[in-house]
KOLLOLO-213505 format. One record per residue (C-alpha): residue in one letter; residue number from 1; x, y, z. Coordinates in nm, 2 decimals, m for minus. Last residue first. Layout:
<resn = A resi = NUM x = X y = Y z = Z>
...
// end
This chain:
<resn = G resi = 82 x = m3.81 y = 3.33 z = m7.51>
<resn = A resi = 81 x = m4.00 y = 3.51 z = m7.75>
<resn = S resi = 80 x = m4.02 y = 3.53 z = m8.14>
<resn = Y resi = 79 x = m4.27 y = 3.67 z = m8.39>
<resn = L resi = 78 x = m4.32 y = 3.61 z = m8.75>
<resn = G resi = 77 x = m4.63 y = 3.77 z = m8.91>
<resn = P resi = 76 x = m4.44 y = 4.00 z = m9.15>
<resn = I resi = 75 x = m4.06 y = 3.97 z = m9.13>
<resn = V resi = 74 x = m3.94 y = 4.30 z = m8.99>
<resn = Q resi = 73 x = m3.64 y = 4.45 z = m9.15>
<resn = D resi = 72 x = m3.29 y = 4.45 z = m8.98>
<resn = G resi = 71 x = m3.11 y = 4.37 z = m9.31>
<resn = D resi = 70 x = m3.05 y = 4.01 z = m9.22>
<resn = D resi = 69 x = m3.42 y = 3.95 z = m9.13>
<resn = L resi = 68 x = m3.59 y = 4.08 z = m8.82>
<resn = V resi = 67 x = m3.84 y = 3.87 z = m8.60>
<resn = Q resi = 66 x = m4.12 y = 4.07 z = m8.43>
<resn = C resi = 65 x = m4.09 y = 4.06 z = m8.06>
<resn = N resi = 64 x = m4.25 y = 4.41 z = m8.04>
<resn = E resi = 63 x = m3.93 y = 4.60 z = m7.94>
<resn = D resi = 62 x = m3.75 y = 4.43 z = m8.24>
<resn = I resi = 61 x = m3.62 y = 4.08 z = m8.28>
<resn = K resi = 60 x = m3.29 y = 3.91 z = m8.37>
<resn = V resi = 59 x = m3.31 y = 3.53 z = m8.33>
<resn = G resi = 58 x = m3.05 y = 3.37 z = m8.12>
<resn = G resi = 57 x = m2.66 y = 3.39 z = m8.12>
<resn = V resi = 56 x = m2.58 y = 3.08 z = m7.93>
<resn = T resi = 55 x = m2.88 y = 2.92 z = m7.76>
<resn = G resi = 54 x = m2.96 y = 2.78 z = m7.42>
<resn = Y resi = 53 x = m3.11 y = 2.51 z = m7.22>
<resn = A resi = 52 x = m3.33 y = 2.35 z = m7.48>
<resn = G resi = 51 x = m3.68 y = 2.26 z = m7.54>
<resn = S resi = 50 x = m3.84 y = 2.45 z = m7.25>
<resn = Y resi = 49 x = m4.23 y = 2.47 z = m7.29>
<resn = F resi = 48 x = m4.42 y = 2.76 z = m7.41>
<resn = K resi = 47 x = m4.79 y = 2.83 z = m7.35>
<resn = G resi = 46 x = m4.93 y = 3.12 z = m7.55>
<resn = V resi = 45 x = m5.09 y = 3.46 z = m7.51>
<resn = L resi = 44 x = m5.16 y = 3.72 z = m7.77>
<resn = Y resi = 43 x = m5.23 y = 4.08 z = m7.67>
<resn = G resi = 42 x = m5.47 y = 4.37 z = m7.79>
<resn = G resi = 41 x = m5.39 y = 4.68 z = m7.95>
<resn = E resi = 40 x = m5.45 y = 4.90 z = m7.65>
<resn = G resi = 39 x = m5.47 y = 4.67 z = m7.34>
<resn = T resi = 38 x = m5.27 y = 4.93 z = m7.15>
<resn = L resi = 37 x = m4.97 y = 4.72 z = m7.02>
<resn = K resi = 36 x = m4.71 y = 4.99 z = m6.92>
<resn = H resi = 35 x = m4.37 y = 4.99 z = m7.07>
<resn = L resi = 34 x = m4.06 y = 4.90 z = m6.89>
<resn = Y resi = 33 x = m3.77 y = 4.85 z = m7.13>
<resn = D resi = 32 x = m3.55 y = 5.15 z = m7.02>
<resn = P resi = 31 x = m3.61 y = 5.04 z = m6.66>
<resn = N resi = 30 x = m3.39 y = 4.73 z = m6.71>
<resn = K resi = 29 x = m3.60 y = 4.44 z = m6.57>
<resn = F resi = 28 x = m3.53 y = 4.36 z = m6.20>
<resn = F resi = 27 x = m3.76 y = 4.05 z = m6.22>
<resn = E resi = 26 x = m3.98 y = 4.13 z = m5.92>
<resn = R resi = 25 x = m3.90 y = 4.49 z = m5.81>
<resn = D resi = 24 x = m3.91 y = 4.64 z = m6.16>
<resn = Q resi = 23 x = m3.81 y = 4.99 z = m6.11>
<resn = G resi = 22 x = m3.93 y = 5.31 z = m6.30>
<resn = H resi = 21 x = m4.19 y = 5.40 z = m6.05>
<resn = D resi = 20 x = m4.49 y = 5.40 z = m6.29>
<resn = C resi = 19 x = m4.34 y = 5.11 z = m6.48>
<resn = Y resi = 18 x = m4.31 y = 4.90 z = m6.17>
<resn = S resi = 17 x = m4.68 y = 4.99 z = m6.08>
<resn = N resi = 16 x = m4.77 y = 4.88 z = m6.42>
<resn = Y resi = 15 x = m4.62 y = 4.54 z = m6.36>
<resn = D resi = 14 x = m4.80 y = 4.51 z = m6.03>
<resn = D resi = 13 x = m5.13 y = 4.60 z = m6.18>
<resn = I resi = 12 x = m5.07 y = 4.34 z = m6.47>
<resn = A resi = 11 x = m4.98 y = 4.07 z = m6.21>
<resn = K resi = 10 x = m5.28 y = 4.15 z = m6.01>
<resn = Q resi = 9 x = m5.50 y = 4.14 z = m6.31>
<resn = L resi = 8 x = m5.38 y = 3.80 z = m6.39>
<resn = K resi = 7 x = m5.44 y = 3.65 z = m6.04>
<resn = A resi = 6 x = m5.78 y = 3.80 z = m6.04>
<resn = A resi = 5 x = m5.87 y = 3.65 z = m6.36>
<resn = P resi = 4 x = m5.77 y = 3.31 z = m6.26>
<resn = I resi = 3 x = m5.52 y = 3.16 z = m6.53>
<resn = D resi = 2 x = m5.65 y = 2.84 z = m6.69>
<resn = M resi = 1 x = m5.47 y = 2.89 z = m7.00>
// end
C-alpha cells in the first residue's frame, strides 16, 4: 500500500490517544465506538475506490464489520466497510 511505516505508526498512536482520552479530535467519532488498536488478532488492509456517492439502507454489519443476514446472524467470511 506504500504507506511509510512512521506515518502509519503516528496514525495508530494518535487514534489510541483519542481512545485513552475518550475524544476523537480528528474525525469526531462517537466515543462509544473508540477501541484501541492493539495488534491483537491482526488486521486486514485494502484500497477502496468510490463507486457511488451514496446508498439507501446499506448492508447491516456488526462491530467487526462482518455482514449480518436477515436474522442478524454473521455470514461467515463476508465483511463490509465504507
